[in-house]
C-alpha positions, 0 to 999 in steps of 0.5 A: 520197530516196537511201538512206544506205549504210554499210560494213555495209549496202553488200553487201545494198543495192548488190551484191545488188539486181536493179536498177541502183544509183547510189552517191554517195561524198561527205563533209560538208566537200566543196564539190563534193559539196554541189553534186552532192547535190541532183542525186543526190536529184532522180535518186533521186526520178525513178528511184525505181521503176527504180534504187536511189540511195544516198549513202556518207559516206567519212569514216564508212565507210572500207572500201567507198571503199578497196575501190573505190579512191575517191581523189577525191570526189565520185565516183559509181559505177554498179553493175549485177548487183553489178559496177561498170558506170560511174564519174563523178568530180567535179561534173557536170550532171545530164544526164551522170548520167542518161545513164549511168543510162539506159545501164544500164536 
């Protein structure tokens, strides 16, 4: 299960963790986000021991998306050692996301 990220817990859950992190920036009203959501949940289960997977609602948490220049959703950022290591904008097949994750492991 993907963890719920917020402006207040982002630093602790994403930037200060030792594992690679996948962050799904999404919103309830976004159609493509609803397509990516189940894929992100599958990845969260499959990689639960190796990777932190989180979802951040851009409507409820405006600070983090602004900080990282998120203008389009869904956007997925991949973090390693507290830094953005990769990025994916738009709905893509699961294999695209897992390939990017594997590169961080």
